C-alpha positions as CSV (number, residue, x, y, z in Angstrom):
1,X,234.0,-18.1,122.9
2,X,232.2,-18.4,126.3
3,X,229.2,-16.6,127.8
4,X,228.1,-13.1,126.8
5,X,225.8,-11.4,129.2
6,X,224.1,-8.1,128.7
7,X,222.0,-5.4,130.2
8,X,218.9,-4.4,128.2
9,X,219.0,-1.0,126.5
10,X,215.5,0.0,127.5
11,X,214.9,-1.3,131.1
12,X,218.6,-1.5,132.1
13,X,218.0,-5.0,133.6
14,X,220.2,-8.1,133.2
15,X,219.3,-10.6,130.6
16,X,219.3,-13.6,132.9
17,X,220.7,-16.8,131.3
18,X,218.2,-19.6,131.3
19,X,215.2,-17.5,132.4
20,X,212.1,-17.9,130.4
21,X,211.3,-14.4,129.4
22,X,211.0,-12.7,126.0
23,X,214.0,-10.6,125.1
24,X,214.3,-8.8,121.8
25,X,217.3,-8.0,119.6
26,X,216.5,-5.1,117.3
27,X,218.5,-3.5,114.5
28,X,218.5,-0.1,112.8
29,X,216.4,-1.5,109.9
30,X,213.5,-2.5,112.1
31,X,214.2,-6.2,112.3
32,X,213.2,-7.9,115.6
33,X,214.5,-11.2,116.8
34,X,212.6,-12.7,119.7
35,X,214.5,-14.9,122.3
36,X,212.3,-16.8,124.7
37,X,215.2,-18.2,126.9
38,X,218.6,-16.7,126.5
39,X,221.4,-19.3,126.5
40,X,224.3,-17.0,127.1
41,X,226.1,-17.4,123.8
42,X,225.0,-14.1,122.1
43,X,222.1,-15.6,120.1
44,X,218.7,-14.1,120.2
45,X,215.9,-15.7,118.2
46,X,218.5,-17.6,116.2
47,X,220.4,-14.5,115.3
48,X,223.9,-14.0,116.6
49,X,224.3,-10.5,118.0
50,X,227.9,-10.2,116.7
51,X,227.0,-11.4,113.2
52,X,224.2,-8.8,113.2
53,X,226.7,-6.2,114.4
54,X,228.9,-7.1,111.5
55,X,226.0,-6.9,109.0
56,X,224.9,-3.5,110.3
57,X,228.5,-2.2,109.9
58,X,229.3,-3.9,106.6
59,X,232.2,-5.7,108.3
60,X,233.7,-8.3,106.0
61,X,236.6,-10.7,105.9
62,X,239.1,-10.6,103.0
63,X,238.2,-13.0,100.2
64,X,240.1,-16.3,100.5
65,X,240.5,-18.4,97.4
66,X,240.1,-22.1,97.7
67,X,242.4,-24.5,95.9
68,X,239.6,-25.4,93.4
69,X,238.1,-22.0,92.9
70,X,239.9,-21.4,89.6
71,X,239.0,-23.3,86.4
72,X,236.6,-25.7,88.1
73,X,234.5,-25.7,85.0
74,X,237.4,-26.8,82.8
75,X,237.9,-30.1,84.7
76,X,236.1,-33.2,83.5
77,X,235.1,-32.0,80.1
78,X,233.8,-35.0,78.2
79,X,234.4,-35.6,74.5
80,X,232.4,-37.7,72.0
81,X,235.3,-40.3,72.0
82,X,233.8,-41.8,75.2
83,X,230.6,-43.0,73.6
84,X,231.7,-46.6,73.4
85,X,232.1,-47.3,77.2
86,X,229.8,-49.8,78.8
87,X,226.9,-48.9,81.2
88,X,228.8,-50.1,84.2
89,X,231.4,-47.4,83.7
90,X,228.6,-44.8,83.3
91,X,227.1,-46.0,86.6
92,X,230.5,-45.8,88.3
93,X,231.0,-42.3,86.9
94,X,227.5,-41.2,88.1
95,X,228.3,-42.6,91.6
96,X,231.7,-40.9,91.5
97,X,230.0,-37.7,90.4
98,X,227.5,-37.9,93.2
99,X,230.2,-38.5,95.7
100,X,232.2,-35.7,94.3
101,X,229.2,-33.4,94.3
102,X,228.3,-34.5,97.9
103,X,231.9,-33.8,99.1
104,X,231.9,-30.4,97.3
105,X,228.7,-29.5,99.1
106,X,230.1,-30.7,102.5
107,X,233.4,-28.8,101.8
108,X,231.5,-25.7,100.9
109,X,229.3,-25.9,104.1
110,X,232.5,-26.4,106.2
111,X,234.1,-23.5,104.5
112,X,231.0,-21.3,105.0
113,X,230.8,-22.3,108.7
114,X,234.5,-21.5,109.1
115,X,234.1,-18.0,107.5
116,X,231.1,-17.3,109.7
117,X,233.2,-18.2,112.8
118,X,236.0,-16.0,111.6
119,X,233.6,-13.1,110.9
120,X,232.0,-13.6,114.4
121,X,235.5,-13.5,116.0
122,X,236.4,-10.4,113.9
123,X,233.1,-8.7,114.9
124,X,233.6,-9.5,118.6
125,X,237.1,-7.9,118.4
126,X,235.5,-4.8,116.8
127,X,232.7,-4.7,119.4
128,X,235.0,-5.0,122.4
129,X,238.0,-2.8,122.2
130,X,239.9,-0.9,124.9
131,X,240.7,2.8,125.2
132,X,244.0,1.8,126.9
133,X,244.9,-1.4,125.2
134,X,248.3,-0.2,123.9
135,X,249.5,0.3,127.5
136,X,248.0,-2.9,129.0
137,X,250.2,-5.1,131.2
138,X,249.4,-8.7,132.3
139,X,246.8,-8.5,135.1
140,X,245.4,-5.1,134.2
141,X,241.7,-4.7,133.9
142,X,240.3,-3.6,130.6
143,X,237.8,-0.8,130.3
144,X,235.5,-1.4,127.3
145,X,233.7,1.4,125.5
146,X,231.6,1.9,122.4
147,X,233.3,3.1,119.2
148,X,231.4,6.0,117.6
149,X,232.3,4.6,114.2
150,X,230.0,1.7,114.7
151,X,226.3,1.2,115.0
152,X,225.1,-1.4,117.5
153,X,222.0,-3.7,117.7
154,X,219.8,-3.2,120.8
155,X,218.7,-5.7,123.4
156,X,215.3,-4.8,124.8
157,X,212.5,-6.1,126.9
158,X,209.8,-4.1,125.1
159,X,209.5,-5.2,121.4
160,X,208.1,-1.8,120.5
161,X,211.2,0.0,121.7
162,X,212.8,2.2,119.1
163,X,216.4,1.4,118.0
164,X,219.0,3.9,119.2
165,X,222.7,3.7,118.4
166,X,223.8,2.6,121.9
167,X,225.9,-0.4,122.6
168,X,224.3,-2.8,125.1
169,X,226.3,-2.9,128.3
170,X,227.7,-6.1,129.6
171,X,226.2,-7.5,132.8
172,X,228.8,-7.6,135.5
173,X,227.0,-10.5,137.2
174,X,227.4,-12.6,134.0
175,X,223.6,-12.8,133.5
176,X,223.1,-14.6,136.8
177,X,221.3,-11.9,138.8
178,X,218.1,-9.9,138.1
């Protein structure tokens, strides 16, 4: 989704993309994520600021059922009638089972990654919203403002800063200037 640049809540300075300096992402529960060189994609110490925002506000996506989510346990039930099959068939079944298990794990991982991306996009849309979006025309500038219904993580230079419910401002220089 591109670069995200911010101004720190405490010092009001730009978080410069690529600069080697400790920046901290803090939440309302006292968790601190240390970033040593911000890359511009909203991640601080491995924690995505928008996912943290979603977690802090209990934002969730609707539950989506997968095709195989119902009656998965009913498939493949074995009966005692299969006892006479040779070892080769058992080996083939084990390999098929491993392949199936491996593909299920891969499918689950892809599904989880997809849901995380969807949640991130949803959180970004909730984070950035306009006070005049219903009257926008093509080419209009958008004025972003915090929504009092939400709580926001803080981006700070001092790791001992106390969390306040204040949305970090975007850096107009896109994190390129001190």
